C-alpha positions in Angstrom: 34.6 31.7 -29.4 38.3 32.3 -28.5 40.8 31.3 -31.2 42.6 28.0 -31.4 45.6 27.5 -33.6 45.1 23.7 -33.8 43.7 22.2 -37.0 42.2 18.7 -36.4 42.7 15.8 -38.9 39.9 15.1 -41.3 37.5 12.5 -39.8 37.6 9.3 -41.9 36.1 6.6 -39.6 32.6 5.2 -39.0 29.5 7.2 -40.0 27.4 8.6 -37.2 24.4 6.2 -37.9 26.7 3.2 -38.0 28.1 4.3 -34.6 24.6 4.4 -33.2 23.8 0.9 -34.6 27.0 -0.6 -33.1 26.3 1.1 -29.8 22.7 -0.3 -29.7 23.8 -3.8 -30.7 27.0 -4.3 -28.7 27.5 -1.8 -26.0 26.0 -1.2 -22.5 22.3 -0.4 -22.7 22.7 1.9 -19.7 22.1 5.4 -21.0 25.1 7.5 -20.0 25.7 9.7 -23.1 24.9 13.4 -22.8 22.5 15.2 -25.2 19.6 14.0 -27.4 22.1 13.5 -30.2 25.3 12.3 -28.4 28.5 13.9 -29.6 30.8 11.7 -31.7 34.2 13.1 -30.7 37.2 12.7 -33.0 40.2 14.7 -31.6 41.3 16.7 -28.6 43.9 19.5 -28.1 44.5 21.0 -24.7 41.1 22.5 -23.6 39.4 21.9 -27.0 37.5 19.0 -28.4 36.5 18.4 -32.1 33.7 16.2 -33.2 33.4 14.1 -36.4 31.9 17.0 -38.3 34.8 19.3 -37.4 32.9 21.4 -34.9 35.0 22.8 -32.1 34.0 22.7 -28.4 35.5 24.3 -25.3 35.7 21.3 -22.9 34.7 22.5 -19.4 34.2 19.0 -18.0 37.5 17.3 -18.9 36.2 13.8 -19.4 34.5 13.9 -16.0 37.2 15.9 -14.2 40.0 13.7 -15.6 42.0 15.6 -18.2 44.1 17.6 -15.8 46.8 19.2 -18.0 45.0 19.3 -21.4 43.9 16.8 -24.1 47.0 15.3 -25.9 49.4 17.7 -24.0 52.6 17.6 -26.2 55.0 16.8 -23.4 52.7 14.0 -22.1 52.3 12.7 -25.6 56.0 12.6 -26.3 56.7 10.7 -23.0 53.9 8.2 -23.8 55.3 7.6 -27.3 58.8 7.1 -26.1 57.7 4.6 -23.4 55.4 2.9 -26.0 58.5 2.0 -28.0 60.5 0.9 -25.0 58.3 -1.3 -22.7 54.5 -1.6 -22.4 54.1 -4.1 -19.6 56.0 -6.3 -17.1 53.8 -6.5 -14.0 55.2 -6.0 -10.5 57.0 -9.4 -10.4 59.8 -7.5 -12.1 61.2 -4.0 -11.4 61.2 -1.2 -14.0 62.4 2.4 -13.5 59.2 4.2 -14.5 57.4 2.8 -11.5 60.1 3.7 -9.0 60.7 7.1 -10.5 57.0 7.8 -10.2 56.6 6.5 -6.7 59.4 8.8 -5.5 57.9 11.9 -7.2 54.4 11.2 -5.8 55.6 10.5 -2.3 57.5 13.8 -2.2 54.1 15.6 -2.7 52.5 14.0 0.3 53.1 14.8 4.0 54.6 12.3 6.5 53.7 9.6 7.2 51.8 9.1 3.9 54.7 7.5 2.0 53.6 3.9 1.0 52.1 3.8 -2.5 49.9 1.1 -4.1 49.4 1.6 -7.8 46.1 0.5 -9.3 44.0 1.3 -12.4 40.8 3.2 -11.4 39.2 5.2 -8.7 36.8 2.4 -7.8 39.7 0.0 -7.5 41.7 2.5 -5.3 38.7 3.0 -3.0 38.0 -0.7 -2.8 41.6 -1.3 -1.8 41.4 1.5 0.8 38.3 -0.2 2.3 40.3 -3.4 2.5 43.2 -1.6 4.2 40.9 0.1 6.8 39.3 -3.2 7.7 42.6 -5.2 7.8 44.2 -2.5 10.0 41.3 -1.9 12.4 39.9 -5.4 12.6 36.5 -3.8 12.3 33.9 -3.8 9.5 31.8 -0.6 9.6 32.7 2.2 7.3 30.9 5.5 7.2 30.4 7.8 4.1 28.3 10.8 3.4 24.9 10.8 1.7 25.5 12.1 -1.8 29.0 10.5 -1.8 30.3 8.8 -4.9 33.3 6.5 -4.3 32.9 4.1 -7.2 30.7 1.6 -9.0 32.4 -1.7 -8.1 30.5 -4.2 -5.9 32.4 -3.1 -2.7 32.4 0.6 -3.3 28.7 0.7 -4.2 28.2 0.4 -0.4 30.0 3.7 0.1 28.3 5.5 -2.9 25.1 7.1 -1.7 23.4 8.4 -4.8 20.2 6.6 -5.6 20.8 5.9 -9.2 23.9 3.8 -8.2 22.1 1.7 -5.7 20.7 -1.8 -6.5 18.0 -3.9 -4.9 20.4 -6.8 -4.4 22.7 -6.9 -1.4 26.3 -5.6 -1.8 28.8 -3.4 -0.1 28.0 -4.7 3.4 29.2 -2.9 6.5 28.8 0.6 4.9 26.7 3.2 6.7 25.6 6.6 5.3 25.6 9.8 7.4 24.1 13.2 6.7 26.0 15.3 4.2 26.8 18.7 5.7 25.6 20.6 2.7 25.3 24.3 3.7 23.1 25.1 0.7 20.6 22.2 0.6 20.9 20.9 4.1 19.1 22.2 7.2 21.9 24.4 8.4 24.3 26.7 6.7 24.8 30.3 5.6 27.0 33.0 4.5 30.2 32.2 6.4 30.4 28.4 6.2 32.4 27.2 3.3 36.0 27.5 2.0 35.1 29.3 -1.3 35.3 32.8 -2.7 31.5 32.6 -3.1 29.2 31.8 -0.2 25.6 30.7 -0.2 22.9 33.4 -0.3 21.4 31.8 2.9 22.0 34.1 5.8 23.4 32.9 9.1 24.2 34.5 12.5 27.7 32.8 12.7 30.8 34.8 13.4 33.3 34.5 10.5 35.5 32.2 12.6 32.8 30.2 14.4 30.4 28.1 12.3 27.2 27.1 14.1 26.2 24.9 11.1 29.3 22.9 11.6 28.4 22.2 15.2 24.9 21.1 14.1 26.2 18.7 11.5 28.8 17.3 13.9 25.9 16.4 16.2 24.3 14.5 13.4 27.6 12.7 12.8 27.8 11.8 16.5 24.2 10.5 16.2 25.4 8.1 13.4 28.2 6.9 15.6 25.8 6.3 18.4 23.1 4.5 16.5 24.2 3.0 13.2 27.6 1.5 13.7 29.4 -0.7 16.2 31.4 0.7 19.1 34.5 0.2 17.1 34.6 1.1 13.4 36.9 0.5 10.4 36.9 4.0 9.0 35.3 7.0 7.3 35.5 8.0 3.7 35.1 11.6 2.5 35.7 13.5 -0.7 37.2 16.9 0.3 34.5 18.3 -2.1 31.7 16.0 -3.3 32.0 15.7 -7.1 29.1 13.6 -8.5 26.7 15.2 -6.0 27.3 18.6 -7.6 30.5 20.1 -6.0 29.1 20.1 -2.5 31.2 21.7 0.2 31.1 21.2 3.9 31.3 23.8 6.7 34.9 24.8 7.6 36.2 22.7 10.4 33.7 19.8 10.0 36.2 17.2 8.6 38.7 18.0 11.4 36.2 17.2 14.1 34.8 14.2 12.2 38.3 12.7 11.8 38.8 13.0 15.6 35.6 11.3 16.3 36.4 8.4 13.9 39.8 7.9 15.4 38.4 7.8 18.9 36.3 4.8 17.7 39.4 3.0 16.3 38.7 3.9 12.7 41.0 5.3 10.0 40.2 8.4 7.9 40.3 8.1 4.1 40.4 11.1 1.8 39.0 10.4 -1.7 41.1 12.8 -3.9 39.9 11.2 -7.2 38.4 14.5 -8.3 40.0 17.1 -6.0 43.7 16.2 -6.1 46.7 17.3 -8.2 46.3 21.1 -7.8 42.7 21.4 -9.1 41.5 23.3 -6.0 44.2 25.9 -6.5 45.1 26.9 -2.9 46.6 23.4 -2.2 47.8 20.4 -4.1 45.5 18.0 -2.2 41.9 18.7 -1.2 42.4 17.4 2.3 44.9 20.2 2.9 42.1 22.7 2.5 40.5 21.2 5.6 43.7 21.2 7.7 43.5 17.4 8.2 45.9 14.6 7.7 44.2 11.4 6.5 45.4 7.9 7.2 44.8 6.8 3.6 44.5 8.9 0.4 43.0 7.6 -2.8 43.6 9.2 -6.2 42.8 8.6 -9.9 41.3 10.6 -12.9 43.7 13.6 -13.2 46.7 11.5 -12.1 47.2 10.2 -15.6 45.5 13.0 -17.7 43.0 10.4 -19.0 45.3 7.4 -19.0 43.9 4.6 -16.8 45.8 5.0 -13.6 45.1 5.3 -9.9 46.9 5.0 -6.5 46.3 4.5 -2.8 48.8 6.2 -0.5 49.0 5.2 3.2 51.2 4.9 6.2 53.9 2.2 6.7 51.8 0.9 9.6 48.6 0.5 7.7 50.5 -1.0 4.7 52.0 -3.6 7.0 48.6 -4.5 8.4 47.4 -5.3 4.9 50.5 -7.3 4.1 50.0 -9.5 7.1 46.5 -10.3 6.1 46.7 -10.5 2.3 49.2 -11.0 -0.5 47.8 -8.1 -2.5 48.7 -8.2 -6.2 47.6 -6.1 -9.2 48.5 -7.2 -12.8 48.4 -3.8 -14.4 49.1 -1.6 -11.3 52.4 0.3 -11.8 52.2 -0.3 -15.6 55.3 1.3 -17.3 53.1 3.3 -19.6 51.0 4.6 -16.8 53.9 5.5 -14.6 55.8 7.3 -17.4 52.6 9.3 -18.2 52.0 10.0 -14.5 55.5 11.4 -14.1 55.0 13.6 -17.1 51.7 14.9 -15.7 53.4 15.9 -12.4 56.2 17.7 -14.3 53.7 19.6 -16.5 51.7 20.7 -13.4 54.9 22.1 -11.9 56.5 23.6 -15.0 53.4 25.3 -16.2 52.2 26.5 -12.8 48.9 24.8 -13.3 48.0 24.8 -9.6 48.5 28.6 -9.5 46.5 28.9 -12.7 43.7 26.9 -11.1 43.6 29.3 -8.2 43.7 32.5 -10.3 41.5 31.5 -13.2 39.2 29.4 -11.0 38.5 32.3 -8.6 38.0 34.6 -11.6 35.4 32.2 -13.0 33.6 31.6 -9.6 33.1 35.4 -9.2 31.8 35.7 -12.8 29.3 32.8 -12.3 28.2 34.3 -9.0 27.0 37.4 -10.9 24.8 35.1 -12.9 23.4 33.7 -9.7 22.5 37.3 -8.7 21.0 37.9 -12.1 18.8 34.8 -12.6 16.2 33.4 -10.1 16.8 29.9 -11.3 20.5 29.9 -10.4 20.3 28.9 -6.7 23.9 28.4 -5.8 27.4 28.9 -7.2 30.2 27.2 -5.2 33.5 25.5 -5.4 37.2 26.2 -5.2 39.8 26.5 -7.9 38.7 24.7 -11.1 36.0 22.6 -9.5 32.7 24.6 -9.6 29.1 23.7 -9.2 26.1 25.8 -10.4 22.9 24.5 -8.8 19.7 25.1 -10.7 16.4 25.7 -8.7 12.8 26.5 -9.4 13.3 29.6 -7.2 15.8 30.7 -4.6 13.3 30.7 -1.7 12.2 27.0 -2.0 15.5 25.7 -3.4 13.5 23.0 -5.2 15.5 21.5 -8.0 14.8 22.8 -11.5 13.0 20.0 -13.4 15.4 17.7 -15.3 13.9 18.5 -18.7 14.5 22.2 -18.2 18.1 21.6 -17.1 18.5 19.3 -20.1 17.5 22.2 -22.4 20.0 24.6 -20.9 22.6 21.9 -21.2 21.8 21.4 -24.9 21.9 25.1 -25.6 25.4 25.4 -24.1 26.5 22.6 -26.4 25.0 24.3 -29.5 27.0 27.4 -28.6 30.3 25.4 -28.3 30.5 24.8 -24.5 30.6 21.4 -22.9 29.8 21.2 -19.1 29.0 18.3 -16.8 26.0 17.4 -14.6 25.7 16.3 -11.0 23.4 16.3 -8.0 20.9 13.8 -6.7 18.3 15.2 -9.3 20.9 16.0 -12.0 20.2 19.7 -11.2 23.7 21.0 -10.9 26.1 21.9 -13.7 29.6 20.7 -12.9 32.5 22.9 -14.2 35.9 21.4 -14.2 38.1 22.4 -17.2 41.7 21.3 -17.7 44.0 23.4 -15.5 45.5 25.1 -18.6 42.3 27.2 -19.1 42.6 30.9 -19.6 40.5 34.0 -18.6 39.4 34.7 -22.2 38.0 31.2 -22.4 36.2 31.7 -19.0 34.7 34.9 -20.4 33.4 33.0 -23.4 32.0 30.2 -21.2 30.2 32.6 -18.9 28.6 34.5 -21.8 27.4 31.2 -23.3 25.9 30.3 -20.0 24.2 33.7 -19.6 22.8 33.3 -23.1 21.5 29.8 -22.4 19.8 31.0 -19.2 18.3 34.0 -21.0 16.9 31.7 -23.7 15.4 29.5 -21.0 13.7 32.4 -19.2 12.3 33.5 -22.5 10.9 30.0 -23.2 9.5 29.9 -19.7 7.8 33.3 -20.1 6.3 32.3 -23.5 5.0 29.0 -22.0 3.3 30.8 -19.1 1.8 33.4 -21.4 0.2 30.6 -23.6 -1.5 29.0 -20.6 
């Protein structure tokens, strides 16, 4: 494990068994914690986490793609502490400089005419407001989103979210229509020239490098949705530039550009969900939508915006903002909170001062290429994909069938990584994809450690599998 010069405080809080009792008695019964014995975390420092027993872990999931510049980054901490002693809360019925300073800094990072900012508290809240904006501006109801999309867990956004475990038998999220996800690995079309990534799928295709036939096939499916599942005029279309919860799924190059044109021809607005892809994480660009050469009408953002502090935003055009204002007196008690805005400004400054977007590009590409070697080495690694520091490793039974590796087997590999000091995320419809999204301060030696841990976990798994087969 690479060295770390940080020494955590001694843990002096609740015992592990007491934590389990309280969780069972008083917290949500929905099982969300990773691992058979969930980690009890105590302290964080940049890319490192420490549990209650003093064990150190390399955090390659960043609190679900949220800790953008590092746990407890010293500059962000100092700004938060200073603001904490000055002003916690006023709400937007009064003005305060942190909100206006932040709005100006954020607006400068977005192209014209995306200059009107609504500050909120979470990604779900941001996407729910964007849905409201799209409907208020278009006077239409239908909104399209991809299968496999995750846009939140609130009653409205559950209509946009198309992952089965987040669906409920009771009605909700009306007016939302799913469309085929143009997944060039798992979908019916796609191959070796399709996606904007240093690593392409091992599926072959006859496309020329600058002409993707898979894109054309998926666009026909999108047209079919427009012809059959929605009204003649629609409210809008939501898309993550890269799908996060579904396992870092990338679309064919050029797909979003054509889809946006089709949506606008139907009177709809185009919404880019940058909750996971924004703020330089993809390396080549600050925003994910820029990697597709598109200009959305609305952009939603959260997670990395506040490095873990509850904060989110919706950015749109003056025209769409005015449409909402005519229909609704929108108000948000905690949106634009002084603490959140001071922290948000500090995050933007750190990203710039420490060249974290450039680091995402360099270290992320280095990591993608290293993981791609594991795909070539192990039959159960079906696909390695992504951009910058947003990477997916999809586990399969075999490369030919692409059937997902059974969940219990993926669980064991996940556990083995944890035992060796590496924390990674999970995604995909069948929880078959490992999600890699470390803080943007990550270094190449830490990537070397992570890939060796992953190789060791895969080797252990193949040995278990061989032993199991020999005993049958």
